[in-house]
C-alpha positions in Angstrom: 121.7 81.7 117.5 123.8 80.6 114.6 123.8 77.6 112.3 121.0 75.7 110.8 119.2 74.5 114.0 116.5 77.2 113.8 115.6 76.2 110.2 116.1 72.5 110.7 112.3 71.7 110.7 111.9 73.5 107.4 114.8 71.6 105.9 113.1 68.3 107.1 109.9 69.3 105.4 111.7 70.3 102.3 113.5 66.9 102.0 110.3 65.0 102.8 108.2 67.0 100.3 110.8 66.4 97.6 110.8 62.6 98.4 107.0 62.4 98.3 106.8 64.3 95.0 109.5 62.1 93.4 108.1 58.8 94.7 104.3 59.4 94.2 104.2 58.9 90.4 105.7 55.4 90.8 102.8 54.1 92.9 99.4 53.4 91.4 96.4 54.6 93.2 95.1 51.1 93.8 98.1 49.8 95.6 98.5 49.7 99.3 102.1 51.1 99.0 100.6 54.5 98.1 99.2 54.8 101.7 102.8 54.6 103.0 103.4 58.0 101.4 100.6 59.5 103.7 102.2 57.9 106.7 105.6 59.2 105.7 104.0 62.6 105.5 102.6 62.3 109.0 105.9 61.1 110.5 107.9 63.8 108.7 105.5 66.5 110.1 105.8 64.9 113.6 109.6 64.9 113.3 109.6 68.6 112.3 107.3 69.2 115.3 109.7 67.4 117.7 112.7 69.2 116.3 110.9 72.5 116.7 110.2 71.7 120.3 113.7 70.6 121.1 115.9 73.0 119.1 113.5 75.7 117.9 112.5 77.4 121.1 114.2 80.8 121.1 115.7 82.2 124.3 115.6 85.7 122.9 114.5 87.1 119.5 117.1 87.3 116.9 118.0 86.7 113.3 119.6 83.7 111.6 121.6 83.2 108.4 122.9 86.8 108.2 119.5 88.4 109.0 117.5 86.5 106.4 115.3 84.6 108.9 113.8 86.1 112.0 113.7 83.7 114.9 111.2 84.6 117.7 108.4 83.2 119.8 105.6 84.2 117.4 107.2 82.4 114.5 107.8 79.3 116.6 104.2 79.3 117.8 102.8 79.7 114.3 105.2 77.0 113.0 103.9 74.6 115.7 100.3 75.5 114.9 100.7 74.8 111.1 102.6 71.5 111.8 99.7 70.3 114.0 97.2 71.4 111.3 99.3 69.5 108.7 99.3 66.3 110.8 95.5 66.5 111.3 95.1 67.0 107.5 97.4 64.2 106.5 
């Protein structure tokens, strides 16, 4: 498999994390707008979960990006587990 589809969930989480880190200092703890950052976290984790289910299921083990990332079922299973744990935590 080539391209960025196998690492698209990680890219979604990277962009969402950077947005949250950049926007969080602008909201005071007392405002209701700060709770939207938590919901944004949940929805970005769910988006990464959905993208993993749609595009991240490997047909056969292999490497991506010139051998830098291994793409197999164990990695996909652990990715799904940690995404679910993140949604429950958020």
